[in-house]
N, C-alpha and C positions, 0 to 999 in steps of 0.2 A: 885338179879333180872337180867335177861338176858340183859335188856337194859343198865345196868350200865357198861357192858363190852364193849359197842361200843361208838364211838365218835358221835357227833351231826351230822357231815357229813355222817357217815355210817347210822345212822337211818334215815336221809333224803333220802338216796340213797334207802334204803329199802321201805320207804313210797312211793317213786316214781316209783318203780318197777325196779331199776337198780341194785339191789343187792339181793342175796338169803341167806344172813347170818343168817336169823331168821327162815329159812324153814328146814323142814325135809321131806323126803319121807315117804309116808303113803298110802299104797295100790294103787301104780301107780299114786298118787297125790302128789303135794307139798302143805304142809300146814304149818302154823306157828307152831314152836315147842311146844308152851305153849297152844295150843288149842286142841291138839290131844286127850288128855284124856277126856276133856269135849265132844268132838265130839263122841268119842267111846261110852260114856255113853248116849248120845242122841240117837244114833244108836242102842244101845242095848235095850234102852226103847222103841223105835219105833217098833223094832222086836217083843217085847212082846205084842204090841198093834196090831201086824198083818201086819206091813209095812216093806218093804225092803228099807230102806232109802239108796239112792246111790248118789254119787257125780258126777255131769255132768261136772263142771268146778271148779278149785280152784285158785291156784296161776296163774297169767298172768303177764308175764314181760312187760316192756315198749315197747320192739321191737315187741312183739306179738300184743299188743294193737294198736302200730302204723300201723302194717300191716293191721288189720281190719279197723282202721280208713281211711287210704289211700285208701283202696278197696272201701269203701263206698262214700268217697269224690269224687273219680274219676268215680263213677257209675258203677264200676265192681261188686259190691255186692248191693243188693237192701236196700233202707232206707224205713222204714215203719213209718206210722203216728199211732195215737191212735186207728184208726178204722182198723189197720192191712192192709191198703192200700199202695201201693208203691207210694213214693213222687218223683215227677219229679224235680230233681235237676237243670236241665239246665236253668230254668228261675230264679234261686235263686242267690243272692249275696253270697259271701264267708261266711259272719257271719250268714246268713239265713241258709246255709248248715250245719254250726256248730250246730245250734239250733235243726234242723231236725235230724241230727246224734245223738246228745247227749240225746234225748228222751229215747233212748234205749242203746246206746253205749257210754262209758266214753271217754272223751278227754284223750289221753295218757299221763301218769304221775299223773292222778287224779283217776284212777279206784281203787275202793276198792279191787279189786282182786289182786292188787299189793301187798297188806299187807299179803296175805296168811291167814287172818283170816275170809275172806268171801267166800262162797261156794254156787253155784247153785246146787239144789238137786231135787230128784223126787223119787217116789215109783216104784222101779223096778218091784215089783211083781204085779202091777196093769195093766201092759200092756205086750203084747206078746214080744218075744226077738227081732223080726224085726220091732218093733214100731219105727217110725221115730219122735223123740222128737223135738218139736218145741220151747219150752220155751214161750209159748204164754198164755195170761191170761186166755183163755177159757179152757185149760187143767186143771188149778187149781181151778176153779170155780164150782159151782153147775153144774152136768152133766158132767163134766170132769173127766178123769181117776184118777187125783190125788187131787180131791175135799176133800175125806176123809183124806188124809194126811194133807191138808191145815188146816181143822178143828182140827185135832189132835196137830199140831204144834201150833196153836193159843193158846192152853191150856198149852203146854208143853215146848216150846222154852227157855221161861225165866228160867225155872227151872235148865237148863244146861247152862245158861250163854249166850245165843244166843238172837237175836231179828232180825226183818225185817227192814232194814234202808229205804226200798222202799215200806212200807206198804200202804202209801196213796199217792194220787195225790196232791202234794204241788206246782205244776207249774214248777218243774224241771224234773227229771227223772220220766218216767211213773211207776206206780206200778209194782213191780216185786215179786209176792208171792213165787217165786222159789229161792229167794236171802235171805240167812240168813248170819249173821254177828256176831262174838263173840265180846260182849260188851266191856269187860275190854281191850283186846289187839288191837281192832280196834280203840277204843277212845285213846289209848296211841299213836298209829302210826299216826292218824289223826293231833296230835299236832306237827308233824314233816313234815307235808305235807302243807307247807306255800307257799304264793304267790312267794316269793323271790327265793326259791328253785325250784319252779315249772317253773318260767320264765327262769331260766338258762337251764333246762333240755329241754324245748321246743325250746329255742333259738338255742341250739346245735343239734337239731334233723332235719329231712327231712319231717316233717308233711306237707301234703297239707294244704293250707289255714293258713299257719303259721303267716303271717302278720296280718291278721283278728283276729287270736286267741290272739296274744299278744296285740293287740290294745284293745281288749275286755276282757282281761283275769280277771280282778277283778269282772266284772259282771258275767262271765261265772263260776268263783270259787264260787261266793255267791249263784248263782241260781242252779248249777247242783252238787256242791261238798258239801257245808256246809248245803243246804237245803234238810235235810233228817229227817225222822221220829225219834222221841225221844227214846232212849234206855230205856228199862225197865228191870231191872235184880234184 
């Protein structure tokens, strides 16, 4: 088993997005080595059903997630609420900003994209080549270009070892129908994403709002990291 070759510290680094030891290149994306076969089978089955299943985003490092976080925290990138309206961050406290951002963007160190097991996907054949993908719920719901893919995935994801961790609104991360996760290997890496490791990574970072994050880390961890839909495989 690949995990037996790594130390607990190395696995923690992988879980927090600070190591690429578990990754392999796959069609211009970085994926966890152990999910590539299952993803290829999912992709092939989708093709037989008439879909061109394509990856938008796969592995994302701590540094990349930190760049996104700081841009949103500082107001350089928009932060959206559930109604897809831009949030005015200027009147919010630092912890309120964290909540606003974490509705759609993970706290660096906690993103499931750090694992290489989680992918944002869409149906490339359903839209023109110049389509500007938004990764918003309306694109995947009835009437949206990827609604047919959503229905197909509902019936087929589990057959290939995947599920949607953000299937439902549980009061943490907003539903993300485009986000799929490999059950077995994301579950394994979640075991190495603990509060102690996370606190150390964040403490050594240059994240905006770091003091508020560290003060409220147990609550943020429970609400946005552990609070996901159950895996069925």
